[in-house]
N, C-alpha and C positions, 0 to 999 in steps of 0.2 A: 513933552517928554521931560522927565525929571533926571537930575544927576544920578539919582538912585538907579535908574535903569542903565545909565552909561557905564557904571562901574564894571559890569561884567565884561564889557569890551576892553576896558583898560586892563583888567586882569588877564584877559586873553593875550594882550600885547605883551605883557610882562612875561607870560609863559614862553612866548616865542623868544624872548631875551635869553632865557636860560640856555639856549642853544649855544650862544657865543662862548660862554666860559669853557666849554668843552675843548677849545682849541689850545689849551694852555700847557699841558705837560706830558711827555713821553715816559719818562721815569715817573713813578707814582707821585703825583702832585697833590697838595692839600689846599683846598679852598679855605680862605679866611673870611667867614661870613660877615663878621663885624666890620670888615673893610671892603665889602663888596656890595654892589647894588644892581638891581634889575628894575628898570623903569619903563613905562609905556605912555604913549600919547595918542589920542584919537580925537576926532572932531564930532561934537554933538551940536546939531543945527549950526554948523560952521564955526563953532567956538572950540579951541583946543582944550582938552581935559587931560590932566596928567595923573598917573597913579604909579604904584610900585608893588612888587611882591616882597613880603617880609621873610618868607621861608623857602629855601631851595638848597639843593645839594648836588655835588658833582663827583664823578669818578673819572679821573683824568690821567692818562699816560701819554706823555708827549716830550719829544726831544726836538727843539727848534732846528737842530742841524739835520734831523732826519724826520721831517714832518709826516711823510707818507706812512710811517709805522705807528703813528699816534692813534689813540682812541679816546672818545669823549662820550660820556653818558651823563645826562642831566635830568633831575627830577625837580619839578616845581609844585609846591603845595598851593593849589588854586584857591583854597579857603583863606590863604594869607593875603589876597589881593586887597590893596588899600587905596582908597580915593579920598580919604580924610572925612568921610561921612558914614556913620554906622548904618544908616537906613539904606544907603547905596550898596554897601558891602553885603547887607543882608539879601539883596536882590541877586547879587552875583552867583550865589550858590544854587539858585533855582534852576529848574530844567531848561528854561529858555536861554540861559546864559551858560554857566559852567556845569550845572548838573552834578554837583560834587557828591551827591549820595550815590551816584552810579560810577563816577570817575573823579576821584579827588585830586589827582595829579596830572600834570602835563609832563611829557617826557620827550627827550631828544636823544637820539643815538646816532653818532657820526658814522658815515660810510667812507669818507675820504677827507684828508687834510692835505692842502697844496700850498706851497709858498707862493706869494703873489708880489713880493718885493721885500726890501730890507725891513725885518721885523713885522711883516704882514703875512697873513695866512687866510685862505678861504676854507672854511669848515663846512662840508656838505653832509647832510644826514636827513633823518626822518623826524619830523616834529609831530607828536600825537597829542591831540586835545579832544576830549569827549569821544574817544574811540576813532576819530578821523585822523589819518596819517597822511602827511604831505612832505614832499622833498623841499628842503630849504637850503640855501647857501648863506652862511653867516661870515661876513668879513671881520677879521680880528686883527688888531694892531697890539703888539707886545712891547712893553718897555721893562727894563730891569734895573734895579738899584738895591745894593746891599743884600743880595740873596733873595729878594722878593721880586716876583714877576706880576705886572699889572696888564690885564687884557681889557681892551676897550673896543667898542664897536656899536653899530646900529644897523638895523635892517627892518623891512616892512613885511607884514603878513596881511592876508585878507581874512577877516574874522568869519565871514560867511562860508569859507572853505571848511571851517571847523564847526559850523552850526552854532557860533557864538552870537547871541542876539537873534534867536530863531523866532519864527512866528511873526507877530506884529512888529517885532524889532528888526526884521530883515529889511525894512525900508531904509535904504542908504541916504535918503534925504534928511532923515532924523539923526541917524548915527552912521557916520562914514564907515565904509568897508575896510579901508586901510587903517592899520594900527602900526605905529612905529615903535620898535623896541630898542632901548638903549641900555648898555650895560657897562659896568666897571667891575672887574673881578680881580681880587688879589689872591695870588697863589704862592705857596712855599713849595720848594722841591723841584722846580723846573730847571732843566739844564741851561747853561749859558748859551747865548745866541752867537 
């Protein structure tokens, strides 16, 4: 198996990451893309492989003092998955992986936001990739400084739930099913905690 084939899995993981940014703002908040990052890690033949998504957007309405009224919608451009190798990224768009001709974006839509501790929230919702939707819960930690809110977190998804790495690539001894998604999202316009 080549790194080229692994890239789709990484991209899938990153897509899952986009779920986390949603937990950030009840009043309309604005994502600062240049200061935000969504990364993913998966294992190929037991070796960790890291990647990231270069393009994503969010519509966030969130008040840390009233999290239950918050809403988060996230869109991730699956064609922007990066593993640092052009030949690998060319594989990710193919039907076995992200099939971007049929579905170029992964989406997340929150269904609930609950406080889980000081500055911590669990954002539940539907993550959809390649037309396959599954419930996920994304733990998000918020910090604030100078009017800017930073949301960080990590969670794991199963790539095969979304048919990422389908066909011959469904063999989890080659490419692991688990994909960890990590994110750091910078937001303006979030109310104080």
